[in-house]
BAKELO-25986 format. One line per field, with one value per residue: residue in one letter; x, y, z of N, C-alpha, C, O in turn. Coordinates in steps of 0.001 Angstrom, whole numbers, always signed. Layout:
<rs>
rest: (A|...)
nc1: (X|...)
nc2: (Y|...)
nc3: (Z|...)
cac1: (X|...)
cac2: (Y|...)
cac3: (Z|...)
cc1: (X|...)
cc2: (Y|...)
cc3: (Z|...)
oc1: (X|...)
oc2: (Y|...)
oc3: (Z|...)
</rs>
This chain:
<rs>
rest: (M|K|A|L|V|I|I|D|V|Q|N|D|F|I|P|G|G|N|L|P|I|T|N|G|D|S|I|V|P|V|I|N|R|L|Q|K|H|F|D|L|V|V|A|T|Q|D|W|H|P|K|E|H|R|S|F|A|S|N|N|D|N|R|K|P|F|E|K|V|D|I|N|G|T|I|D|T|L|W|P|D|H|C|V|Q|G|S|K|G|A|E|F|H|P|A|L|E|T|E|K|I|A|A|V|F|R|K|G|M|D|P|D|V|D|S|Y|S|G|F|Y|D|N|S|H|E|L|P|T|G|L|A|G|Y|L|R|E|K|G|A|K|E|I|F|F|C|G|L|A|A|D|I|C|V|Y|Y|T|I|R|D|S|V|K|E|G|F|S|S|I|L|I|E|D|A|S|I|P|L|T|P)
nc1: (+155525|+155454|+156074|+155667|+157391|+156553|+158474|+158543|+156775|+156127|+154496|+156518|+158757|+158586|+158772|+158082|+157927|+159439|+161979|+162645|+162905|+164363|+162228|+160867|+157935|+157394|+157920|+155426|+153052|+154188|+154580|+152103|+150994|+152530|+151658|+149503|+150859|+151590|+151320|+151258|+151638|+153010|+153853|+156331|+156442|+157881|+157941|+158005|+158637|+158191|+160436|+162677|+166006|+167324|+166784|+167881|+166592|+166527|+169163|+171628|+172381|+172871|+172761|+170931|+171929|+174574|+177026|+176898|+177916|+175401|+174439|+176755|+177206|+177978|+175805|+173444|+172135|+168850|+166179|+163521|+161125|+158441|+156931|+155219|+151759|+151215|+150581|+152919|+154052|+151918|+150949|+151850|+149437|+148419|+149155|+147819|+146481|+144914|+145480|+147567|+148494|+149577|+151279|+154463|+155589|+158590|+161208|+160273|+161053|+162550|+165417|+167039|+167580|+165765|+166334|+165951|+163407|+162980|+164552|+165774|+168142|+170365|+169919|+168480|+165609|+163162|+160685|+159041|+158774|+159944|+159112|+156313|+156431|+157628|+155525|+153414|+154099|+156034|+158383|+160117|+161181|+160047|+161543|+161015|+160442|+161411|+164037|+166489|+168982|+168949|+166844|+165427|+167972|+169294|+166845|+167119|+169004|+169211|+166978|+168195|+170175|+168259|+167445|+165974|+165150|+165889|+165150|+165360|+163629|+164566|+163000|+161217|+162201|+163926|+167034|+168005|+170504|+171342)
nc2: (+134323|+130858|+129146|+126759|+125195|+123200|+121286|+120446|+117701|+115967|+113805|+112684|+112704|+110735|+106538|+105438|+107095|+109985|+110680|+109202|+109175|+107125|+105706|+108062|+108498|+107986|+110129|+111358|+111131|+111911|+114829|+115367|+115017|+116979|+119369|+120514|+121951|+124459|+127951|+128832|+127273|+126762|+125659|+124470|+123951|+122074|+123026|+122790|+123680|+121576|+121875|+122151|+123472|+121607|+119249|+116013|+115023|+116956|+117705|+117208|+114064|+113473|+112251|+111521|+112786|+113527|+115996|+119619|+122327|+125081|+127933|+129474|+127909|+124969|+122327|+119491|+117423|+116143|+113441|+113807|+115476|+116742|+118150|+120681|+120787|+117810|+114514|+113906|+116539|+117007|+117240|+114371|+112356|+111526|+113384|+115948|+118714|+120885|+122616|+124376|+127403|+128975|+128159|+128085|+128200|+126870|+126521|+127420|+129131|+128118|+128066|+128145|+126502|+125796|+125235|+126310|+127320|+130158|+131289|+131237|+129231|+131118|+133281|+135250|+135636|+135736|+134094|+134796|+134019|+134747|+137553|+136678|+135190|+137241|+139297|+137949|+137809|+135792|+134214|+132192|+129409|+126123|+123493|+120877|+117894|+116946|+117112|+116464|+116922|+118673|+120340|+121071|+121692|+123947|+125667|+126112|+127158|+129428|+130838|+131306|+133434|+134973|+136306|+134581|+132438|+129404|+126027|+122757|+120136|+116852|+114403|+114414|+114689|+113627|+112741|+112928|+111256|+109112)
nc3: (+91767|+90811|+88003|+85710|+83127|+79941|+78162|+74728|+74830|+72983|+70005|+68248|+69594|+71490|+72095|+68895|+67619|+65014|+66117|+68058|+72086|+74263|+76254|+76567|+76816|+79513|+81357|+81179|+83057|+85198|+84798|+84434|+87262|+88554|+87659|+88721|+90894|+90458|+89560|+87097|+84192|+81242|+77802|+75179|+71613|+69196|+65753|+62787|+59635|+56712|+54881|+56286|+57168|+58866|+58822|+57779|+55152|+53739|+52855|+50472|+50135|+53080|+56186|+59288|+62022|+61284|+61436|+60421|+58595|+58963|+57948|+58906|+61587|+63406|+63112|+63890|+62119|+61979|+61869|+60045|+61774|+64069|+62243|+60848|+62023|+61819|+63076|+64486|+65855|+67449|+70811|+73221|+73639|+76107|+77813|+79887|+79097|+80043|+81892|+80753|+79948|+77722|+74655|+73242|+70025|+68086|+66110|+63540|+61513|+58757|+58171|+60746|+63363|+66407|+69503|+72287|+74202|+74194|+72687|+69058|+67537|+66777|+68398|+67458|+67148|+69227|+70979|+72524|+74989|+77633|+77881|+77828|+80588|+82184|+82493|+83554|+86000|+87113|+88820|+90121|+87666|+86959|+84612|+82574|+80528|+76959|+74896|+77704|+77191|+75115|+74280|+76528|+77826|+76630|+77056|+79764|+80122|+78403|+79981|+82490|+81393|+80940|+83491|+85381|+87904|+87910|+87571|+86925|+87013|+87415|+87394|+85656|+83201|+80316|+78627|+75060|+74653|+76728)
cac1: (+154758|+155972|+155819|+156468|+157523|+156937|+159188|+158413|+156422|+155088|+154593|+157681|+159844|+158272|+158622|+157416|+158133|+160271|+163150|+162149|+163490|+163917|+161042|+160110|+156655|+157428|+157440|+153863|+152256|+154864|+154285|+150616|+150853|+153144|+150996|+148632|+151603|+152111|+150416|+151252|+151804|+153334|+154655|+156690|+156291|+158910|+156811|+159272|+158117|+158651|+161585|+163576|+167311|+168116|+166456|+168845|+166385|+166654|+170095|+171975|+173525|+173309|+172424|+170535|+173174|+175436|+177194|+177226|+177663|+174312|+174456|+177895|+177164|+178039|+174645|+173265|+170777|+168012|+165333|+162193|+160293|+157364|+156471|+153797|+150384|+151470|+150570|+153934|+154324|+150818|+151340|+151194|+147901|+148238|+149530|+147019|+146928|+144089|+146526|+148636|+148127|+150141|+152161|+155281|+156143|+159876|+161687|+159688|+162151|+163236|+166836|+167625|+167016|+165563|+166234|+165592|+161964|+163171|+165365|+166026|+169701|+171299|+169663|+168203|+164484|+162858|+159519|+158206|+158395|+160468|+158298|+155106|+156716|+157754|+154195|+152381|+155031|+156860|+160032|+161007|+160834|+160537|+161469|+160710|+160319|+162198|+165017|+166888|+170381|+169091|+165782|+165422|+169024|+169162|+165717|+166973|+170558|+168602|+166252|+169322|+170775|+167291|+167689|+165033|+165508|+165386|+165159|+165097|+162972|+164675|+162373|+159932|+162960|+164852|+167723|+168005|+171399|+171473)
cac2: (+133080|+129488|+128417|+125090|+125048|+121828|+121318|+119551|+116468|+115807|+112564|+112386|+112284|+109380|+105916|+105145|+108629|+109841|+111268|+108636|+109116|+106178|+105773|+109580|+108780|+107672|+111386|+112198|+111189|+112540|+116093|+115415|+115043|+118213|+120787|+121244|+122660|+125513|+128894|+128909|+126274|+126798|+124639|+124757|+122984|+121974|+123118|+122813|+123381|+120361|+122259|+123069|+122850|+120709|+117729|+115200|+114575|+118539|+118291|+116126|+113025|+113607|+111236|+111855|+112860|+114118|+117382|+120213|+123921|+125798|+129336|+129491|+127334|+123670|+122030|+118222|+117010|+115448|+112900|+114834|+115718|+117824|+119178|+121551|+120091|+116387|+113750|+113833|+117343|+117021|+116781|+113564|+112424|+111340|+114855|+116523|+120033|+121902|+123854|+124984|+128911|+129374|+127440|+128709|+127414|+127004|+125899|+127563|+129810|+126915|+128287|+128281|+125603|+126243|+124368|+126880|+127753|+131452|+131948|+130181|+129146|+132118|+134337|+136806|+135448|+135706|+133181|+135818|+133202|+135822|+138441|+136161|+135052|+138533|+139824|+137248|+137656|+134262|+134395|+130686|+128883|+124744|+122867|+119316|+117713|+116513|+116208|+117092|+117124|+119440|+121374|+121221|+122477|+125290|+126699|+126556|+128156|+131040|+131222|+131948|+134336|+136091|+136151|+133838|+131550|+128089|+124730|+121354|+118796|+115519|+113243|+114785|+115084|+112209|+113066|+112231|+110449|+108842)
cac3: (+91183|+90440|+86510|+85158|+81516|+79559|+76781|+73327|+74780|+71166|+69611|+67410|+70828|+72061|+71053|+67890|+66604|+64252|+66605|+69772|+73356|+75127|+77656|+76545|+77438|+80807|+82039|+81208|+84530|+86366|+84418|+84932|+88457|+88837|+86878|+89884|+92337|+89857|+89401|+85848|+83417|+79650|+77237|+74234|+70789|+67937|+65086|+61791|+58458|+55936|+54334|+57265|+56752|+60061|+58429|+56891|+53812|+53102|+52658|+49661|+50538|+54114|+57104|+60801|+63152|+60797|+61627|+59180|+58924|+58354|+58275|+60152|+62870|+62963|+63668|+63875|+61127|+62474|+60826|+59836|+63074|+64491|+60950|+61198|+61536|+61628|+64286|+65207|+66417|+68532|+72175|+73664|+73921|+77316|+78543|+80479|+78449|+80335|+82486|+79919|+79499|+76649|+73891|+72240|+69176|+67709|+65047|+62581|+60304|+57938|+57728|+61572|+64082|+67748|+70598|+73575|+74156|+74324|+71286|+67810|+67689|+66114|+69068|+66521|+67222|+70470|+70761|+73231|+76175|+78539|+78183|+78809|+82146|+83252|+82482|+84484|+87263|+87271|+89456|+89814|+86808|+86811|+83723|+82314|+79250|+76122|+75520|+78580|+76856|+74055|+74073|+77906|+78456|+76013|+77485|+80951|+79669|+78154|+81034|+83678|+81072|+80968|+84802|+86086|+88980|+86825|+88011|+86376|+87373|+86545|+87196|+84514|+81831|+79713|+77397|+73857|+74471|+78460)
cc1: (+155599|+155435|+156290|+156028|+157805|+157289|+159018|+158082|+155454|+155428|+155876|+158738|+159649|+158677|+157795|+157397|+159436|+161926|+162716|+163368|+163304|+163102|+160578|+158664|+156464|+157241|+156437|+153178|+153049|+154474|+152963|+150101|+151446|+152537|+150340|+149399|+152062|+150782|+150093|+151664|+152114|+153779|+155102|+156598|+157228|+157863|+157661|+158427|+158778|+160054|+162757|+164798|+167803|+167607|+167239|+168398|+165981|+168107|+170765|+172931|+174015|+172170|+171794|+171574|+174296|+175587|+177300|+177091|+176248|+174250|+175735|+177777|+177254|+176502|+174806|+171846|+170281|+167104|+164052|+161580|+159546|+157210|+154775|+152619|+150424|+150882|+151602|+154323|+153262|+151673|+151157|+149955|+147369|+148667|+148488|+147283|+145829|+144523|+147069|+147752|+148354|+151102|+153011|+155923|+157595|+160269|+160956|+160155|+162696|+164854|+167468|+166720|+166765|+165573|+165664|+164295|+161955|+163407|+165568|+167598|+170707|+170772|+169110|+166527|+163557|+161595|+158520|+157868|+158634|+159585|+156650|+155079|+156881|+156226|+153567|+153177|+155790|+158141|+160762|+160189|+161332|+160520|+161502|+160548|+161542|+163071|+165873|+168183|+170398|+168030|+165974|+166928|+169525|+168094|+166285|+168585|+170156|+167642|+167296|+169821|+169716|+166847|+166526|+165815|+165102|+165991|+164758|+164765|+163331|+164144|+161200|+160767|+163678|+165660|+167740|+168992|+171735|+173083)
cc2: (+132270|+129141|+127493|+125503|+123597|+121915|+120224|+117876|+116302|+114093|+112019|+112159|+111285|+108048|+105476|+106382|+108724|+110019|+110613|+108778|+108194|+106176|+107204|+109549|+108365|+109140|+111835|+112091|+111758|+114160|+116406|+115880|+116729|+119409|+121501|+122281|+123821|+126508|+129192|+127789|+126670|+125578|+125315|+123590|+123237|+122177|+123641|+122729|+122209|+120611|+122645|+122100|+121746|+119366|+117020|+115189|+115761|+118852|+117091|+115139|+113088|+112791|+111939|+111779|+113328|+115642|+118326|+121638|+124596|+127253|+129845|+128868|+125986|+123238|+120515|+118505|+116071|+114733|+113687|+114522|+116897|+118484|+119675|+120686|+118709|+115952|+113954|+114924|+117877|+116735|+115312|+112809|+111859|+112480|+115591|+118677|+121274|+122975|+124488|+126457|+129223|+128420|+128185|+127726|+127846|+126154|+126441|+128293|+128268|+126889|+128267|+127361|+126285|+125036|+124945|+127174|+129473|+131941|+130774|+130356|+130472|+133310|+135497|+136792|+135149|+134833|+134181|+135013|+134241|+136763|+137967|+136071|+136154|+139074|+139031|+137693|+136557|+134551|+133086|+130002|+127429|+124584|+121431|+119252|+117061|+117225|+117209|+117123|+118153|+120591|+122073|+122038|+123692|+126082|+126914|+127596|+129708|+131650|+131931|+133104|+135513|+136543|+135560|+133008|+130331|+126810|+123639|+120458|+117317|+114354|+113346|+115115|+113713|+113171|+111971|+110943|+110346|+108913)
cc3: (+90560|+88982|+86477|+83244|+81016|+78383|+75932|+73963|+73638|+71207|+69031|+68434|+71784|+71293|+70141|+67170|+65988|+64678|+67978|+70844|+74034|+76100|+77659|+77166|+78848|+82048|+81996|+82461|+85253|+85933|+84861|+86283|+89092|+88283|+88042|+91083|+91807|+89446|+87849|+85159|+81725|+79069|+75743|+73259|+69480|+66855|+63340|+60515|+57522|+55492|+55183|+57175|+57844|+59975|+57451|+55665|+53327|+52719|+51841|+50249|+52040|+54926|+58616|+61417|+62716|+61013|+60663|+59638|+57939|+59176|+59328|+61011|+62576|+63953|+63467|+63020|+61768|+61630|+60982|+61318|+63461|+63370|+61322|+60832|+61457|+62822|+65238|+65928|+67227|+69751|+72485|+74060|+75304|+78365|+78434|+79917|+78974|+80917|+82043|+79402|+78219|+76027|+73177|+71441|+68861|+66667|+63410|+61227|+59687|+57831|+59108|+62658|+65367|+68668|+71942|+72946|+74345|+72906|+69974|+68118|+67541|+67045|+68728|+66829|+68253|+70181|+71771|+74941|+77497|+78678|+78678|+80116|+82892|+83188|+83448|+85590|+87692|+87779|+89351|+88593|+86918|+85478|+83535|+81248|+78342|+75345|+76361|+78164|+75639|+74309|+75541|+78389|+77973|+76567|+78961|+80841|+79342|+79339|+82211|+83164|+81029|+82449|+85736|+87031|+88044|+87413|+87169|+87078|+86713|+86657|+86133|+83162|+81660|+78664|+76244|+74059|+76229|+78722)
oc1: (+156458|+154242|+157305|+155066|+158758|+156631|+159311|+158853|+154244|+156142|+156248|+159647|+160402|+158925|+156693|+156784|+160370|+162880|+162451|+164545|+162203|+163481|+159944|+158264|+155330|+156673|+156229|+152699|+152498|+154008|+152651|+149224|+150839|+153062|+150497|+148861|+152924|+149652|+149034|+152313|+151096|+154054|+154559|+156639|+157314|+156841|+157764|+157613|+159977|+160884|+163670|+164890|+168751|+167859|+167254|+169252|+165085|+168407|+170592|+174032|+175182|+171008|+172346|+172222|+175153|+174667|+177959|+176472|+176104|+174102|+175566|+178608|+176687|+176191|+175861|+170934|+170980|+167037|+163674|+161612|+159993|+157394|+153739|+152441|+149420|+150614|+151435|+155057|+153400|+152769|+150142|+149707|+146177|+148495|+148056|+148051|+145842|+144147|+147345|+146730|+147456|+151809|+152504|+156575|+157962|+159656|+161164|+159697|+163232|+165478|+168685|+165500|+167416|+164877|+164987|+164019|+160887|+162741|+165474|+168152|+171706|+171091|+169143|+166010|+163059|+161357|+157297|+157024|+157715|+159168|+155944|+154212|+156451|+155825|+153095|+152341|+156163|+158953|+161770|+158963|+162537|+159711|+162057|+160449|+162563|+162570|+166049|+168820|+171463|+168436|+166462|+166904|+170130|+168336|+165913|+168944|+170583|+167606|+167057|+170049|+170031|+165800|+166238|+167038|+164011|+167185|+163627|+165576|+162698|+164626|+160413|+160242|+163950|+165158|+167588|+168606|+172245|+173531)
oc2: (+132726|+128846|+127202|+125845|+122894|+122506|+119094|+116948|+116514|+113398|+110896|+111392|+111024|+108132|+105086|+106523|+107950|+109685|+111335|+108555|+108100|+106898|+107612|+110442|+108417|+109166|+112808|+113134|+112264|+114795|+117410|+116708|+117434|+120491|+122686|+123066|+124404|+126133|+129646|+127128|+126854|+124578|+126283|+122433|+124303|+121504|+124811|+121821|+121991|+119716|+123371|+120873|+121032|+118474|+117436|+115298|+115752|+119977|+115971|+115388|+112855|+112653|+112980|+110732|+113612|+116445|+117860|+122088|+124609|+127575|+130498|+129334|+125619|+123659|+120061|+119323|+115149|+115227|+114133|+113413|+118013|+119691|+119214|+120059|+118286|+116802|+114134|+114584|+118990|+116174|+114877|+112920|+111748|+112388|+115975|+119530|+122395|+124116|+125497|+126539|+129720|+127805|+129009|+126752|+128964|+125122|+125851|+128057|+127444|+125890|+128376|+127447|+127307|+124031|+124220|+127272|+130010|+132700|+129559|+131274|+130651|+134423|+136543|+137908|+134035|+134794|+134184|+135343|+134517|+136853|+138539|+136553|+136239|+139259|+139714|+138123|+136569|+135157|+132890|+129990|+127183|+125271|+120764|+120304|+116682|+118324|+118386|+117506|+118520|+121732|+123180|+122913|+124467|+127289|+127975|+128554|+130766|+132862|+133037|+133995|+136703|+137188|+136130|+132908|+130343|+126661|+123727|+119910|+116741|+113339|+112437|+115671|+112905|+114098|+110751|+109809|+111258|+108761)
oc3: (+89806|+88906|+87111|+82556|+81351|+77528|+76323|+73716|+73562|+71929|+69370|+68119|+72722|+70090|+70526|+66111|+66197|+63975|+68938|+70561|+74576|+77022|+78632|+77914|+79323|+83140|+82720|+82906|+86231|+86880|+85501|+86526|+89899|+88547|+88339|+91864|+92465|+89132|+87415|+85970|+81058|+79733|+75212|+73679|+68870|+66991|+62972|+60351|+57693|+55658|+54789|+57128|+57519|+60785|+56292|+54785|+52482|+52321|+52322|+50739|+52352|+54544|+58971|+61422|+63553|+60860|+59734|+60601|+56717|+60354|+60358|+61791|+61547|+65068|+63024|+63137|+62187|+60504|+62066|+61852|+63196|+63525|+61802|+59787|+60884|+63672|+66445|+66855|+67736|+69767|+71940|+75261|+75589|+79580|+77348|+80360|+78465|+80645|+82692|+78721|+77539|+76825|+72415|+71814|+69224|+66395|+62350|+60108|+60428|+57474|+58963|+62794|+65587|+68523|+72670|+71750|+74639|+72201|+70144|+68723|+68238|+66627|+69376|+66778|+68091|+68974|+71634|+75773|+78267|+79833|+79509|+80844|+84043|+84337|+84358|+86385|+88865|+87081|+88672|+88479|+86973|+84854|+84408|+80617|+78916|+75105|+76047|+79145|+75141|+74533|+75767|+79255|+78715|+76606|+79463|+81525|+79804|+79553|+82696|+83982|+81062|+82513|+86789|+86933|+87475|+87669|+86690|+87825|+85829|+86153|+85871|+82198|+82548|+78027|+76300|+73775|+76882|+79859)
</rs>
């Protein structure tokens, strides 16, 4: 079975959002056209509490994109984004969601960031995505979304570690940093 994993196509990552990716909204029509070619479609969603430690605003005298030590790991501080229940955390309004069978939320622990759709950054808390894909019989996993150089990359890396055949759909992914 072929599965499509749509990663973080959320309002805060498109132009006008709190952490915009240049032309991030341009991949939405491509993703919409792709969905019909897959047996299973799932999505990930950044879902941060307001007090998330990766937000620069929650670190005294720090600015977005600074590198800091969070729990023994050097990590990036971000602008507040994809806060639980906010408009910015919602999927892009043009993204067709009818075929999405399940949504896996990440970044919910206020002390640990989560780039991958499979695990938090400490690899201590799985999202359940691997088990879900296995239970559904998915063998080939195709990935698309935002941002190609961060969340898409780490999700694919963990997918390979989980033993899945993992394919990036480049035309349906855009990096934060070109």
